[in-house]
N, C-alpha and C positions, 0 to 999 in steps of 0.2 A: 474586688476593688478595681475600679476603672483606672487604668494607667494614663498619665498625662505625658505629652511630649516633653522629654527632659530639657531643661534649660541648658544651653551650651555655654560653658564657662571658659575663661581664659586659662592659659597653662599654669598660671600661678594660683589657681583656684584652691589647690590643696592647702596652701597657707592661709589665703584670705578667707576662704569659707569656714575652715575649722576655727579660726580665730573669732570670726563673727558668731559662730554657733555657740562657742563656749562663753563668749561675751564677758561682760563685766562681772558676772556672778562666779565665774570660774567653776561652773556647775555646782555652786553651793546649794542651789535649790532647783534641781532638775525636775521638770514636770513629768511624772510617771503616770501614764494612764492606767486605769484599772485593768484594761485588757492586757496591757504590757506586763503588769504585775502577775496576772494570771498565767501568761505565757512563761514568765520567768520561773514560776513555781514548778513547772514541769520540764524546764529546759535543761536542768543540771548545770554543770560548769562548762559545758561545751568543749570544742576541740580547738586548741591553739596551735595547730601544726603548720602554720604558715612558714615557708622557707624563703629567706631573702636571696637565694641564689638561683631562683627559677628564671627562665627566659622572659624577656620583656615582650608583652603583647602590644597591640595597637595603642599607642599612647593617648591619642585623642579620645578613643573609645573609653579608656579607663578614667579619663577626666570626666566624661559624661556620667559614667557609672558612679564616680565619686559624688557628683552632683545629686544623683538619685539617692545615695546614702544620706547626704546632708538633708535633703528634703524629708526623708524618713525620720531622721533625728528630730527635725523641727516639729513634726506632727506627732512625735512620741511613739513611732513604730520602731522600737529598738531591735526587735527580732529581725525585721527586714534589713535594717541598717547593718547589723552585725553580719548577717549572711552575705550581703553585698560587699562589704569591706573585706571579709575573709576571702571571697572569691577573687577580688582584685589582687590580694596578696598572693594568690596562687599563680598568677601569670605576669605580674608586674614587679618592678623593684619595690621593696618594702620601705617606703619613705616614712620618716618619723611622724609626719602629719597624719598618715593613714593609721598608724598605731594609736595616736591620740584620739582620732575620731572613733576608732573601734573601742577604745577605753571608755569613751562617753556612752556607747551603746551598752557595754558591760555594766556600767553603773546603773543605767536605766533598767537593766534586767536583774538588778540586785545580785550581781556577781562581782563583788569587789576584788577578789583574788585575781581574776582574769584582768580586771582593769589595772591593777597595780603592776602586773607582769607586762602589760602593753606599754604602760607609762615608763617602766624601767627600760624596756627595749628602745622606746622613742628617745629617751635621754641619752642612752648609750650610743645609739647610731647617730644622734645629732652631734655628739662630741667627736665621733670617729667616722666621718662620712665614707671614707675609702673602704671601710670594712664591708659596707653593704651595697655600694653603688656598682652597677654593672653597665658598661658602656653599651649604647644603643645608637643606631643611626638617627633615631627620632629625637634624642635628648642630648643637649650639650650640658653635661653636668658641671663644667667649669663656669658656664654662664648662668645656669639655673641650679644652684646647689641644693635647693629644696630643704633648707635648714628650718628649724622651728621658728627662729626669729621672734616676732612679736607674739607667737603662740607659746613661748616658753613659760611665762607666768601663768597662763591658763592651764598648761599641762601640770605645773606644780599644784595649782588649785584643784584640779581634777583628782590628782593624787591625794590631796588632803581630804576631798569628799569621800574617796574610797576608804581611807583610814577611819573617817567618821562612821561610815557604815559598819566597819569592824569594831567600832568603839575603842580604837587604839589612839587615845587622845594625845599622848606625847608625840607619836609619829605624825599625827594630823597637824599638830602645832608646828612641827619642823617643816612640813610641806607648805603650809600656808605662810610660814615665815619666809620660805624661798620665793613664794609668789609675791609677797609684799616687797621683798628685796628687789625683785626684777621689775615690779610695777608699784613703786612706793606711793603713788597717788591714786590707787584704785580703791574706791570706797567699798566695793563689794569684798575685795580680798581682806581689807581691814575689818569689816563686819564679820566675815567668816572666822578670822582669827580671834576676834572678840568672843564669839560663841564658844570656840574651843577653849579659850582661856577660862571662861566661866565654868565649863565642864570640869576643868582642872582645879577650880577653886581660886584662881588668880583674878579676883574681882578688880583689883587696881589696874592690872594690865588690860583687862577687858574694857574697863571704862576709858582708859587712855586710847585704845583702838577705836572705840565707838566715837569718842570726841574727834579723833583725827578723820574718821569717815564722814562725820557730819560736816566737817570743814570743807571737804572737797565734793560732797555729794551733789550740791547744786550746780557744779560745773560739768558733771558727767552727762554726756549726750545732749549738751545744750546747743550743739551746732557750732560753737565757737572753735577757732583753730589757734594754734600757737602764734600765727601771724597777727591775730586780733588781740593779743595780750594775755591769753590764758597761760601761755608758757607750759611748764612741766606739770601744772595742776590739772591739765587735761590728760586723762589716763591714756596709755597706749591702747588698752582694750576699747575705750570709747572711740578713739580715732579709727581703729580697725573696723569697729562695728559700723560707724557712720559711712566710712568710705565704701565698705562692702555693700551697704544698703543703697547708697547713691549710684553705685556701679551696677545695680540690678540683681544683687544676690537676694533671692526670696526669703531665705532663712533670716538674714539680717533685717530685711524689711519687716518681717513678722515681729522680731524682737523689739525693734524701734517702736512699732505700733503698740505692742504690749506695754512698753515703758510709758508711752503717753496715756494709755488707757488707765494704768494702775498708779500713775504718778511716781514711778520708780526713778528717782534721781532727776526727774524733770517735773515741772508743773503739769498737772493734768490738762490735757488738751484734746477734747473729743474729736475736733475737726482734723487735727494732725493724726490722731489714731486712725480715723477713717481713711485719711489719705494713704497712710502706709499699709493699712490692711488691704486697701484696694490694689496697691501695687503688687503685694504678695499674692492676693487672690487671683489677679490676672495671670499670674504665672502658675496657677494650679495648686497653691498651698491650701489644703483643706481647712486647716484651723483658721486661716485668714478669711476664707470664704464664709465659714460659720460665724466668725466674729463680726465681719462686715454685715452679714445678714441680720445679726442681732441688733446692730446699730440702726439698720433700716426698720426693724421690727419695733424698736422703742422710740425711734426718731431722735436719737442722740448723735450729734455730730453730723447728721445728714437729715434731709427731709424724710419724715415717716413715709414708708412705702411697703405695704405688705407684699405686693407682687415681686418687688426686688428682693425682699427678705426671703420669700419662698424659693425664688430661683437660686439664690446663693445657698440656702440650706440644702436644696436638692443637689447642687454641685458637690458640696462637702459630703453629703450622704452617699453619693455615687462613688466616692473614693473610699468608702468604708469608715468614715468618721462617725463614731458612735453617737456623739452629741448631735451632730448634724442629722443623723437618721431620726433621732428623737424629736428634733426641732421640726423637720418636715412632716413628721407624724402629727405633731401638734397642729400644724397649719391645716392639714386635712381634717383633723378632729374638729376644729373650730371654724373651718371654712374661711380662713384668712389668707388672701393672696392666691387661693386655689378654690375650686368648687368643693364644698364639703363632701367627704367620702369616708364613711366608717371603715370600709374594707381596706382602703389604702392607709388610713390612719393606723389601723391594727397591724397591717403588714410592716409598716416602717417602725412602729413601736416594738414589734416583735424582733426585728433585726437589731435595733438598738439595745433592747433588753438582753438579747442573747450575746451581745458584745459587752455586757456588764454595766450598762448605763442604769443607775438606780432610779432616776426620774422616769425613764421609759418603762422600767419594770413596774413601777407604781402605776403609771398611766395605763399600761396594758392590763394590770390587775383590775383597775377601775372599769375598763371597757368590758372585761369578762364578767365582772360582778353585775354590771348594769345592763347586760344583754346587748351591748353595742358590737360584740364580736360573734354574734349568733345567739343561741339560747343562753340564758343566764347560767353561769358556771362558777359558783362560789368556791368550789374545790380548787379549780385552776387559778382563780383569783388569789386564793390563799397562798398558793405556791409562789406566785410572783411578788405578792406583798412581803412574804418572808424573805425572799432574796433581796428586795429593796431595803427592807427594814434592817437586815443584817449589815447593810452598808451605812446605816445611820440616817436613812431618809425619813424625816419626821412625818410626812404625809402618809407614807406607807405604814409606819408604826401606828398612826392613828387608825387607818383603815383596817389594819390587822386586829387592832383592839376591838373595833366594831364587830368583826366576824366572831371573835371569841365571846364578846358580850352577848351577841344574838344567837350564838350556836349555829352559824351558817358556814357550811364547808368544813366544820370542825366541831367537836363536842363543846358545849357551852362551858366556859371557864372564866369566872369573874376575876380570879386572881391574875390570870394571864392578861385579861383585858385591862385591869388596873395597871399592870406593869407596862404594857404597851402604850397606854394613854399617858402615863407618867414620862416615859422615854420620849414620846412625841412632844409633850409640853416642854421638857428640858431641851429639846432640839429646836424650840421656837414655834411650835405649832399651836396657834390659838384654838383650833378645833380640839387638839389633844387636851388642853386645859379645860375646855368646856365639857368634853366627855368625861374627864376625870371628876369634874364637879357633879355630873349626874350620878356617878358611882357613889360619891359621898352622900348625895341627897337621898339616894335609894338604899344606902347601906349594903351595896353589892361589892364584895371583895375587900371592903374596908368597913370600919364602924360608921354608922350613920352620923353625919355631922353637917348640919345645915349651915353653920357659921363658916366652916371650911368650904362648903359648896359655894356659898355666896362670894367668898374671896376668889375662888377659882373662876366663877362666872365673870367677875369684874376683870380679872386678868385676861380672860378670853375676849371680853368686850373691848378692852384696851388694845388687844392685838388684832382687832378687826373682825372677829367672829360674830356674825349676826345672831347665832344661836345663844351666845352669851347674854345678849340683850333680852332675848325671850325668856331664858331661864331665870335670870336675875329679876326680871319683871314679875315672873310667876311667884318668886319668893316674897317680893314686896306685896303682891296681891293676897298671899296667904299668911304673911307675917311669920315665916319660918326662917330662922337665921338672921333676920333683920326685923326692925320695927315695921308693922303694917303701914303701907303708904300707897293709897290708890293713885295719887297724883304721880308719884315716881313710877308706879307700875304702868300706867297708861302712857306716860311719856316714853318709856322704853319700848312698849309694844308699838307705839306709833312710829318710833324711829326705825324699828326693825321692819315694820310693814312697808315703810317708804323705801327701805333697802331691798324690798322684794321678797322678804321672808313669808312663806305661806303660813307658818305657825304664828308669826307675829300678827298677821292679819286675823287669824282665828282668835287669838287672845284679845286683840283689840275689839273684835266683834262682840266677844263675850262681855267685855267691860261696857260697851255701848248698849248691849241688850239689857244689861242689868242696871244701867245708870250709875255705874261706879267710876268715879274720877272724871265724869263728863255727863251732861244731860243724856237721858235715854234716847236712843235713835235706832229703832228697829230696822228702818229702811236702809240706813247706812250699814248696820250689822249684816243685813241680808246681802248687800253688795260685797262686803268684805268676805263673808263666808263663800260666796259664789267664786270670787277671785281665788281664794285659797283652794277650793275644791277643783277649780280649773287647773291648778298647779299639781293636782294629785294628792292633796292633803285630805285624809279620811276624816279628821276632826272637823274640817271645814264643810265636808259633805254632810256629816251628821248634823252640824249646826244649822245648815240651810234646810235640811229635811225637817228638823224640829220647827223652824219658822213656818214652813209650808203646812205642817200638821196643825199648828196653832193659829195660823193666819196672822202672824205678827210681821209687819213690814212688807208682806207679800199677800196676795190673795190666797185664802185657804184652799188647799188642793192636796187631797190624800194621795192621789196617784203620783204627784210630784214628790210628796214626802217619801213615799215608798222608793221611788227612783233614786233619790239622794241617799236615803238610809242604806239601800242595797249597795251603792257605790262605796260607802264607808265600810260596810260590813264585809264586802269582798276583799277589802284591804286590811282585814283583821282588827278593826277598831271595835272594842267591846261595847261601847255605848251605842254605836250604830247597829251592831248585831242585836242588842237587847231591844232597841227601839223598833227595829224591823220585826223582831219576834212578836212584839206587842201588836203591830199593825196586821201581821199575818194571822195572829190568833183571833183578832176581832173582825177580820175581813174588811179592813179599811184600806181602800185603794188597791186591793188585790183580793183574790179569792181566799176565803177562810180555809186554813190548812193547819190544824192543831199540831200534827206531827212535825211539819216544817217549822212551826213556831217553836216547838220544844227543841228542835235541832239547833236553831239559831240561838236560843237561850243557853243551851249547853256550850256552844262555841264561845259565847260571851263570857260565861263563867270560867272557861279554860284560858281565855286570853286576858282577863281583867288584871290590871295592876292594882295592888293594894292601896297605892297612893292616888289613884285616878278617881277623884270624887264624882265626876260626871258619870263615868261608867258604873260606879258602885250605885249611884242613885237610880240609874236606868234599870239595873238588875233588880233593885228593891221594888221599883215601881211595877215591873213585870210580875214579880212574885206576889205583890199585894193585889194587883188589879186583875191579873190573868191567871197566874199559876194557882192561885187559891181556889179557882173553880175546878181545877183538875190536878191537884197536888200529887196524887198517886201516879198520874201519867207523866208528870215532870220528873218525879223521882225515878220512875222506871226508865226514863230516857237518859238521864245523866247522873243519877245517884244523889245521895244526900249532900248538902253543902258542908 
């Protein structure tokens, strides 16, 4: 991680910064990154051996280091925050504010016992400052007592959060009660106590707290002050937050920006969010850099600008922000704001993936599967899809299902494929719904059910999956699971073709070639087949080859027919393989080669899908027109059917 020059804070930063960091929520919903959780799993309970009677070090330096710790807390790097704060305790007076900040780090590391111990010490020393203060030439403890002050309710709320982690609901209720007592007009403390009361079955009390919170929520972080008539309805925490933000505290600036972005106690305001993200980003806060970059990427709150977005994603990534690493990888992947570069995209995706980012893990898997990271590697792709899918990433679950369905990188397993497609669909993936539909249509891993398949294709189509349009159109064309309807079929194929689907173009061409749902138009069919083949679609290549063989819509040309059939055959499409076998067996457009013809026919037989009528017809035609002349040779080549 690239270190930034630490922001220099005033001497009262221990109070102001920690108050702003804990904010209105009282740590009720601390953002814990996946990497922090992973660190916590192996961290144990740590060492709480700080001693309050050690000599005082350079006070200004400890202020700066405290600022480093606060920035680490803001970006979710709880391990760094804890180690920094513990080292401060080794050489400086142990102020209650430092205990509270370290307690926040312990909560982020899922170590509630350590958090509770630090809060207890903070409260004890706050009540008896002479127990722990040691005089120093640098510090006038009479003038700067370093008491918790406005941090006191936040400390109680943090204590409540730790008890919630331990599921000690009565203790949590008492702690949040203390927080509400100290800051009775904090909507967040009221909401937190409401949740605890619900856990204890006190629904009446929970509803009362929720109602009280709603009453004051609109005033929190509104920018108003007591002088402007808000009075005590403006919470102490909100005042501390806004003052800290306006005085240059980057952690507070980030939290204000997040409030505007998510409409937390304020009306959503994208421009205000951008303004505060920029202030924090300018001070090196990685999360703010990434968030501001996303606003530039989407054009929300600022003018859309890919170059600015990429620059900000890079700044966040260079600080080790996992999502920022994935975002700059995406920019290189798609050539947005930077020159397209697969190698750099893969490098950044890998960094992010290794830091636990599920989206980057999925994207890295896709690059490996599709040969964008070197030779295609389905096995490596499978590993990253599994990691991402385990975190609930719906796209990865869908991609993992495809590998199980096709037996790539893993043994074919229809039941596993169905399970992954279903999980992806439940996670909101339209592609997952579409792929699950194909399993019901083909009876793979589930009972064959065309009606269920049609319903899933509709769901996929409604979710924006172009394949859903294609597959539902095919059911209308064949009358399986729905009443036959050529008009509905061609409308769906046309819509998917206009959306760029190569398979939609192929189906639309077939309808035009046969005059179903529209007047016959071989020339337009040929154009659509050519477009589909240009996108790598083997069915499109086969269709175009057939038109060249027949001279429909294009000038008859056996050599061109062989060229297009071979393209589809090389991509393992059974109909193209059977058609190519026929051309080779008869010596049309290519030298006659019976052995080669038999080999292509055998490949077609091994690849054919029982429900693929076009491929089945091509195989039957070969058997009737060609293989009949040399049935013994065909049987010797690939055995009886």
